[in-house]
GUTIPA-45366 format. One record per residue (C-alpha): x, y, z. Coordinates in steps of 0.1 Angstrom, whole numbers, plus 5000, padded with zeros to 4 digits. Layout:
BEGIN
XYZ/...
This chain:
BEGIN
486650195033/485250545037/484850845016/485951205023/483351405040/482651785037/483951835072/487051695063/487751965035/486052275053/488452545061/488352595099/488452975098/485352975077/483652755104/484852995131/483653295110/479953355125/477753585107/475153705134/475253345148/473453215118/474052865104/476452855072/475652655040/478352365034/479052384999/481852115000/480651804978/481851464988/484851344967/486151004960/488350884988/491450644987/490550274986/491750195023/491549825028/491349845066/490049495071/486949385087/485949505123/488249675148/491549585158/492849495193/495949625208/498349365218/501549445239/504949295236/505149115271/507048795282/508448725248/504848735231/502048925219/499948965248/496249075255/494049045285/490548925278/490848985242/487548945221/488548685193/488648325189/490448125163/492048455153/495848305155/496848065129/499747825142/501947715113/504047405114/504647165087/504947355054/501647195044/497947265044/496947165081/496647465101/495847485139/493947805149/494047945184/493348285197/492748525224/490148295241/491247935248/489547735220/491347545193/490247465158/491947205134/491647275098/493047175063/493247485040/491447615021/488047505034/487847195055/487347235093/488246925113/486847025146/487147255175/488347185210/486747355239/487647325278/485747385308/486047335346/483347145368/483547255404/481047055425/477747165409/479247475393/481047475360/482247725332/483847705300/487547845301/486548095271/484048255295/486648315326/486648645340/490648685334/492048545303/495848635295/496748515262/500348515246/501148455210/504648345213/505448305177/504347975167/502547885197/499948015220/499748025257/497148105282/496748195318/493248155333/491648265364/488148305376/486148315408/484747985403/488047835409/490847975435/493847835412/495447925379/495047725348/497847725321/497447605286/500147565259/498847485222/501447405197/501147245162/502846905163/506346905146/506046605125/502246535123/499346735108/497646815142/498246985175/499046895211/497947105242/499447095277/497347175306/498347245341/496947385373/498447505405/495447335421/493947015414/490747075391/488346875372/488246965335/485946855309/487346885272/485146875241/485846795206/483646815173/482247005148/483646885114/482547095083/483147115047/483247475030/484447655060/486047985053/489347895076/491348155058/489248455070/490748715092/490348815125/488648525142/485048345141/482348275164/483548125197/481647875219/480547525207/478947535171/476047315173/475047245140/478647125126/478946755137/480446435127/478746155108/480545905127/482045895163/484145605175/485445585211/488045345222/487645335260/490345075265/492745295245/491645625257/491245755222/488545875197/487945895161/485846135141/484746135105/482646305080/481446175046/482146505028/485746545044/488646305031/490646275062/489946125097/490546295131/492246105159/492646225194/492946145230/494746265263/497246135287/494646145316/492345895322/488745985323/485345905311/484245995275/480846115269/478846155237/476846455242/474346665223/476247005210/472947205213/473147205248/476447365256/475647645277/477847505302/479947195309/477547055333/474547115311/476446945281/477246615299/473746625313/472446585280/474646285269/473445975253/471945735279/471245455257/473445135256/474945155221/477044845225/480744745222/482044615190/484344335186/487344585188/486044705222/485045045205/481745235212/479945345178/477645615178/475645705147/474646085143/470945965143/471045895180/471746235194/471146555175/474446715167/476746465185/479946585200/482746405221/483546505257/486146365283/486246455322/489846465334/491546555367/494346795362/496946965386/500647035387/501346735366/500746825330/497946665310/498446645273/495646645246/496946525210/494546575181/495946475145/494646405111/495046085092/494345965056/493145625067/491545435098/494745345117/495145465154/498945355155/500245715152/497845885178/498745595202/502545645197/502246005202/500045975233/502545745249/505245995244/503246315247/505746515267/508346425243/506046515214/505246855232/509046935238/509646825201/507047085191/508447345212/512147275199/510847315163/508947625170/511947785186/514247665157/511947835132/511448155152/515148185156/516148145122/517348495126/517548685159/517849035163/518249215198/517749585197/516549865220/513249815203/511649515217/508749535196/510949495166/512849225180/509449035186/508149095152/511248945136/510248615157/507048615143/508348705108/510348415108/507448175116/505248355088/507948335064/508347965070/504847915065/504948055031/507347765021/505247485005/507747274985/509047334960/508147684961/506847974980/502948064985/501448394979/500248405015/500248215046/496448155045/494748415025/496448394990/497748075001/496447724997/493147894983/495048004953/495447644943/498947694934/502447884935/502548234921/506148324908/505548694923/505748934939/508549014963/508248704983/511848564980/514048864991/513048785028/513948395027/517248495010/518048755036/517148515064/519348225051/516847995036/518947965006/518347594998/514547674995/515247974972/517447764949/514747494949/512147764940/514447904912/514947584897/511347464899/509947794881/512547774855/510947444842/507947664835/509547874809/507647874778/509247744747/506647844721/504948024703/507648264691/505848574698/502948724718/502348784754/502448434762/505448334741/508848184743/511048314773/508148404796/508448244831/505048154838/503548344866/501348064881/501847694886/498847494900/499647224925/498746984897/501547114878/499847204846/499947534829/497047744841/496248014815/494648344822/493648514844/496348404865/498748374837/498448724826/501148864847/504748934839/506248794870/509448714849/510949054860/510648984896/511848624893/515148744875/515549014902/515148724928/517848554912/519948834913/519648904950/520148524955/523448544937/524548844957/523748664990/525148314979/527648374951/526148034936/528048044903/526947704894/523347784896/523648114879/525647914850/522947664848/520447934846/521848134816/519647994789/516648074810/517848424818/518648484781/515248374768/513648574794/515148894786/514748794749/511048784756/511249114777/512949304747/510549134721/507349224737/507849514758/510449724738/509649644703/510549974689/514049934705/514150244722/515350124756/512150184774/510049894785/506349894790/504849794821/502749474818/501149344851/504749354864/504649464899/502249404930/500649734923/500149694887/496349564888/494149804872/497049964854/497649974817/500250194794/499050114759/502450094744/504150374767/507850344778/507750314815/510050354842/509450034864/509849784837/512849954825/514449974859/513749594862/515349504828/518349744835/519349524867/518349184848/520749264818/523549314846/522648964858/522848834825/526048974816/527448804847/525948484838/527348514803/530948564816/530548234838/529448044808/532348184786/529648384763/530048744754/528648974780/528749284757/525149284743/523849254779/525949544791/525149764762/521249684767/521449784804/523550114794/520950174768/518150134792/519750374819/520450634790/516850624776/515550664812/517550964819/517051114786/513251044780/511650994815/513551184840/511951534846/514751774853/512652054870/510551824891/513551584900/512051244893/511250984866/507851024850/505550734852/505550684814/505850854781/502650794758/503050584727/499750684711/498351024707/500351334716/503351124733/503251334763/504951264795/503051144824/504651304856/502351154882/504750884895/503550644919/505750494947/507250194927/508450444899/510450624927/511850324946/512550074920/515150284900/516750354935/516649994944/517849864913/520850154913/519750324881/519950654902/522950844914/522450984948/521451314935/518451164916/517750944945/517451204971/515251434946/513051134938/512451074974/511651424980/508951414954/507451104974/507651295006/505651574993/503051384975/502751014989/503951005022/500751025042/499050975073/502351035095/504450745081/502950555054/503250555018/500350584995/501050374967/499750654942/497350944943/495650854908/492050874900/489550704894/490350474924/490050124914/491849794925/495249874942/495150254934/495150464963/495850214990/497950185019/500249865014/502849785037/505249625011/505249964994/506050145026/508949895032/510249904998/510350285001/512250225034/514750015014/515350314990/515950555021/518350315035/520250285004/520750655002/521750665041/518550865052/518250635082/515850835102/513050865077/513750485068/513050385103/510050605106/508750395079/509950055094/508350155126/505150225111/504949895097/505149735132/501949865141/500249585121/501849335145/500349485175/497149655164/495649355148/492849115144/495648845139/498448925164/502148895154/501248925116/501949175090/499249265065/499149355031/497049675035/496749895066/494350165074/495350525079/496850445115/498650155102/496449925120/496249555104/494049555074/493149305046/495149005033/497048925068/500048705063/500548825027/504148695015/505049034999/504749215029/506348935051/509348915028/509849295024/509749345064/512449075069/514549235041/514149575053/515449475088/518349275075/519649505044/518349815055/518449865094/521349645098/522849755065/524149385054/524849395017/526549075006/528249034972/529348674977/530148624942/533048864950/533648694985/532649045000/530049175024/529149565028/528149655063/526349995066/524750025100/521650265098/520350255135/518550525150/520450785168/519250695203/520350335197/523650245214/523749875207/522149615182/522849275172/521649035146/522448645140/521648465110/522848135094/525548315076/526548625096/526648745130/526949125134/527049305170/527349695173/527949905202/528750285204/529250555229/529850925226/532950885203/533450535199/531550275174/532449925175/531349645148/531949295156/531249075125/531348695124/530848495092/530848125082/532748175052/535948365046/534948685033/536249045030/534349335046/533449675032/532249895060/530450225054/530050455084/528050775084/529951075100/529751455097/532651505122/536251405120/537751065124/540451025149/541150675144/539950345125/541350005139/540749645129/541349395152/543549655173/545749745142/545350075123/542950035092/543550245061/540350425053/538750705029/535950965033/533350975007/530851255004/527251145006/523951325007/523551505042/526551325055/529951175046/530650795049/533850635061/534650355039/537250075049/538049735034/539349435050/540849115039/539048775040/538448655073/535748485095/536048705126/536649095127/536349385150/536149745137/536550035160/535950385149/536950685170/534951005160/536351355168/534651565193/533551895177/532952165204/531352385175/527752385164/526652085141/527952205108/525552265080/523352545063/521052805072/518252925048/514753005045/512452705036/510252915014/511553134988/510053414965/510153374929/512253624910/513853754942/517353744960/517853434979/520953325003/522052985017/524653055044/527252825060/526952725095/530252615112/531552485077/532752615043/530952595010/533152454982/530752354954/526952394944/524852184922/521252314911/519852014888/516152154888/517152514881/516352704913/518452974908/518253184876/521653314883/524053284915/527453304929/529253104956/531853204982/532952985011/530353125033/527253175013/525353094981/523453384968/521553474939/518053524921/515353264925/513753134893/510053154882/509852774888/507152744914/506652454937/509052254959/512552204949/515952094960/519552184952/522852074967/525752254984/528952084990/530152165026/533552105042/534152075078/537651975090/538851715067/535551585055/533051715030/529451605019/526551725000/524051925020/520551935003/518652275004/515052185004/512752484995/509352594981/509352874956/506253084958/504953404944/506153704966/502753784972/499853514973/496253514978/495253194997/491953025004/489553284990/486153154998/482453275000/480553245033/476953205029/474553205060/471253015054/469253325063/470753505033/473553705044/476853665025/480553745030/483853655015/487453605029/490653545015/494253535031/497153775017/500553615025/503953785023/506353525011/509253765008/511853855032/511054215037/507954385054/505554545032/503254825036/500454775014/497054935001/494854664994/491754704973/489354404966/486754424937/484154164941/480754144923/480854514919/481954624952/485154734965/486754735000/490154885007/492354845035/495954955046/497954655062/501454615072/502754245066/505754135080/507753855061/506153525059/503253625076/499553665065/496553885069/492753745067/490354005050/486553955056/484054145036/480254165038/478554135003/475654364997/474854304959/474353934961/472153944930/475353964911/476653634925/476553324904/476752944913/480352844910/482953064906/482953454907/486253634900/487753854927/490354114916/492754224943/494954544935/498054604958/499954934959/502555104982/505654874986/504454654959/502254714930/500354424918/496954314905/495653954911/492653774899/491353524922/488453274916/485953244945/484052924941/480552834958/478052604942/475052584964/474352964964/470652914962/470252714993/470353035012/469553294984/466253124973/464353424962/467153484938/467253154920/464753244896/466253564886/469553374879/467653114856/465953394836/469653554830/470653204816/470253104781/470752724772/472352694740/471252404715/473752144705/474051954674/474051604692/476051324677/475151034699/473250924731/474950874763/473450524768/474950404736/478550524742/479850204756/477949984731/480150084705/483549884699/486550104702/489249934679/491450214669/493950374678/495450094699/498949984707/500249744682/502449594709/502049324736/500049584760/497649564786/494549814776/490949924784/488349674771/486849694736/483949904750/486150174766/484550104798/486649874821/490349794826/491749444822/491049364859/487449324859/484049494855/484149784878/481649984857/478549864840/476850034810/473549954828/473550264846/474750494820/471750694811/470151034817/467050904834/467251164863/467551454837/464551314817/462351294851/463251664858/462751804821/460352094818/457952124792/460152324771/462852054775/464852244800/466752074830/467252284860/470352144878/470752114915/472452444917/469952624893/471952634862/469452524833/470352314804/468752214772/468251844770/465951584753/463851294764/464651044736/467351004710/470751154708/471551374738/475151464737/478251574717/480951344722/484451354714/487451134717/490850994701/488950674694/488150704657/484350634666/483951014675/485651324661/488551454686/487251824683/483951974681/483152344674/479852474690/478452794675/477553044704/477253404691/476353544724/477753784750/477753674786/479453684820/479753304824/479652984804/478252664821/479152324805/477551994816/479851734809/479751364814/482751174804/485350904810/488850924822/491350644836/494050634861/496450604832/495250964821/495551124857/497251444866/497251544830/495051764808/492451534792/490951784770/490752154760/488052434760/488852694736/486653004737/486953204707/485853564708/484853784680/487854004683/490053704674/491353644709/491053314728/490253194761/491652854770/490552604798/492052274806/489951974813/492551834839/492151524859/491651524887/491051894894/488652014867/487551684850/486551354863/484651024852/480951004853/481650674874/483550864903/483551224914/486851374923/487051704905/486352054919/483452094896/479852024908/478751674907/475251674890/473451334894/472051234859/471350854859/471350544880/471250554916/472150894934/475550904948/476250574930/479450714917/481350724949/482950434964/485550184949/483349914937/480949874908/479350214902/475550224905/474950564891/476550834871/476951204873/477851484851/480351784859/479052114859/482052344847/481752704848/483952944832/484153314836/484053504803/485253844791/482554074786/482554054747/481053844719/481653464720/481653334686/482152944694/483652704717/485952434706/486352124728/489151884720/490251574734/494051504745/493951184764/493850834748/491050594755/488750834769/485350984759/484151354767/480551404764/479051744764/475551734775/474652094778/476052444773/474352754790/475453124788/474753344817/473953714804/
């Protein structure tokens, strides 16, 4: 994790603007950064080579889990040739290390000069060379196919003596960490008992704190040594310190070695290896019985090839062959990882982390889509049935009541109540059933599940739509939902889930002979309610939620699932889908091609993260719309996690800004969504097996000429040249096909198996789709011959930036315009001809989209017009430039957004000084003004207003704020003069800041089943991020003058007290008033407020409060306290205000963990030069407290 620095935010032109070569004052305060869980340590770059993830001399040990038996036993290999056997979550059953002995020299293999390591999904391979030995040693490490353990095959192109060493049993070892562990031989982890049977050439290790026993041996005859692990600098050193005492032979012919005889005993065997492979086998056993190890050693070669075959079988569950070899290999790896999430009778939350350590099965999140698309239908059916038995039957109401499918089942099978039970994973469970049904057409199972589905939807309606308005409340119902709460509000995500779930219920009802009408009506009700109450027409996307409490406002800051779920669940039409994704592109598409889950403040838990499942689910939405290029960019970005990694060949939950593998490697949510995106999105396989139909909508990058996928149920091969596309489809069942092929040119011929096939052209967004359907068959070849258009690619010509309230034109290029659709109101008025759409742009500023239907030849489609509406003339990036030696200048950029050149007389007024300049501004161009300030005494910390007058071709006056807080770092001799101009206004305090979170805030709260802030109004339901221990004004008290004045960092004085009540607090909680009126009766140029309050991510990008300045002439000046721009939380700084440290640790209000200090915002307001009678401050947002600690007037 990192925080944004001042250098990240500084405008480059200011840095380049040198004032007599003097150093500039940096005025940018650190702001809270996103929670980028990049993992621990640097990643390694792996290449796609020889069918594996290859690295030469990689740094890590034990960093690659090898899964095998859908159980808890894990083999860990890595970049270096050492192997660990473990039993998740915390039992280590030993490490294996190998070395060479060449005469009087020796060396461990993990210290060789050149180690080439491959992770060939499911197995690890090595080629090792070193000056100590003139040959090449090869190792293969695989988990056994039927036993908890591993097998190693060792060979060499020249005879060589090897020493292999085993030992180091340990309880409480974190085997589920990420990115490897210390290599070498760990001396202090040892066995309580070592048994060596020299006649059988095997060993047995055990430890009293571990329940299982380790058996091992090799197929090569050699001498066993019991050595002291602490002397392991080299193989020869190790065996030089072996036990020399005669221990004796038991009746069974075994050597027994107690741990009291040699400190940290470890086992070693010398063997000769050449071209004939030597096999080492290590297994776990529940009891003292060497039968199985002897059987495996006697058939070691067969056991090895059995392990190879199983590995191949798993990694080829589905096979893709594309021009992108990295993608092909990642799918192999995904097969292996996805298989590892299966722990009968259900799927784990992760392969290791969030796997066995969880102690049970989580019902969510999106872990079953991938197995369904990959053809593991029997597993999914078992999981569906298993979890259906954990649907609650009582009580009759409440969050944990009849109908809820319990989200977490421990391995013991007993219901585990909160915290794991808090989640509503019922929604994703129902959607998994929907997806499974589409892929299998399993009507028998759906029929069986109808009571489960019905009861689940009864629970959803009863608890999350109790007012029956068709909008459902989010209640910990998605992966991203930690740290989210909505206090009774109607939400997009839960509503979209329930829309599709009711369609599923209707189908189940029909199968059982029940009436499907109630479910169809409910789904229609939900869709209508979403469109009527949550769709923001002028912005073109669904709102996050609508408040139930307070002022019932719409919260427009939609996070990623609020965009992609309605598209994925087919709530939106194509126009809505395109607009929604446009919103996401403009706001959440970050760092090249990754999706920021949301941009909310404060940043806690999953907020402000980069999570690959979110990026991939967004890719699904793009594929649904036919936006294949953008979709593939997101899919390609997710590949980086496999190759820039600590664990090669594994996708992670989180990534850093580059897409490098991050925290929670092998997270089921990400594994599943990667697999689904490739099958359903890239290859476009969308079955509806309940109707015996499969839709094929290939969405390959333009540069691909071929691709192939093989799954247990379908094989699809694609080829194309300049004009011909050929799709060959084989299925195991008789099914009809519906082909959807994107096109912008004419179609000459469509043939199925050599015979003309009827087709239709359907307009889409940005393209048209050829649609053709076939009869049921098992094999078909579709050929589509496209027309060659000698003309330009048809489309539209328009400027991407439009000026508000001016004429604007969209022109046709090699096509005809036939219709327009302006859902957001881009035009105030317009007219359409077959060659142009023209009219006057509205005053709706920002990024918007309208659509024009174009026709080229015999096909037509809707072409989007993406544009940004700006004012005709803008002043951009006005800033003050302060040199530390005291010279001050200001600069601003004047931009012409119109389509005409402008000759302008520009006069800028700032702090009583004027500067004029005549300029010519070409269309879409800018001019930068730089002006030296002489009257620096007129400057005040914070905002100083600049007025720009324009005359000539355009007459206009603009008031522009110019902000600079640390003015007196340079103008030190003016600080006292400024303080003397300021008059702190005494306040009638109503509470002490340190007492605020000791109150119990009980009203108003949601009367429904809702997640909410804790009783003290401090923390979300997900944990204690903030503590009232640091909520105080100790730093202010330390700095108070004898007259009880606090001089802030930037020189603004505020009146404060040492003890007792010290703030005026307002809130919608009934503990405080919602509005306070503060008498002022002063004339001044500026007002400063010292505000310490709270806000939550449920109140982000919305006005949290209002400052009303009442003048004596009856006029008002209104200033919004807007999260995140002009208002933030005392526990995190993210606003544009100045962060004044007031209590706890300095800078303790940065970071995403528990805050250790607090700050107050210094908010400044430029006043009109007339009497201010009073200031009214009111609270608009639920569950927050706004505290005014000081108010000062600058005369």
